[in-house]
N, C-alpha and C positions, 0 to 999 in steps of 0.2 A: 263380276264372279257371282255365282248362283250359290244360295244357302238356304238353310230352314230358317224361316221366320213365323213366329206366332201373331195371329190377328184376332182382336176382337171387336164384332159388330155391335150395332145401337141396342140390338136385343141381348147382349151379353153372352153370345155365343162364341166359344174359342175354337180356333183351327189353325193348323200349320199348313205352309205352303213352302215349295221348293222353287224360289224364285230370284230374280238378279237382286242384288243389295240396294239399289236406287229406287225401287218400287216400294210406296209408303201406304198404298191402299188396295183393296180387293173387295170382291163381291163375296158374301157369307154364302156357303154352300147349301145351310140349311134354310135361311129365310131370304136370301140374295139381296138383303141389306149391304150399304157400304160399310166396310171393316176398317178400322186403322191397326197398323203394324205396333205392336207392344214390345217392351222390353221384357224379356222371359226370364225368370229366375233359373240360373244354372244349376244343372244336377252334378254336385260335387259331393264325394262322401269320403271322409278321412278316417282312418283308424283312430279309436278313442285315446289311446295310450301314447302312441310315438306321433301322430299327427301326419303320418305317410298315408299315401294312397292305399286303398286296399289291395293285398296281394303284391305289394313292393316289398314288405319285409319276408314273405314267402319266396318270391323271385331269388331275393338276395339270398337265402338261406340254400336254395336249389343250386345257384350258381356257384356258391361257395363250396358245397359239397362236391361238385363235379369238378371243380378245380382242384379240391384237396385229393380226389380220387385221381385224377391225372398226374398229381406231382408224385403220389405214392407209386403209381404205375412206372414213371420215369425213374423214381429212386430204385426200384426192384429191378429194372432192365440194367441199370449202370452197376449195380452190385454184382 
């Protein structure tokens, strides 16, 4: 399966490639030296207060408001 991986060459250049996960080395596009695949830091950002992913609380509020709106509409139709 192909995925994005980060590489660092012997001259400290960093680059990414979309390659098969069994490939461990590649040539640097800047200096053409051999580069090793490295473990990249994931980019995860959480809300400071709740620890939820950004926008998760907003999405919940929107969905809840929509559900309440639908419930009110159904109640008005039944009345």
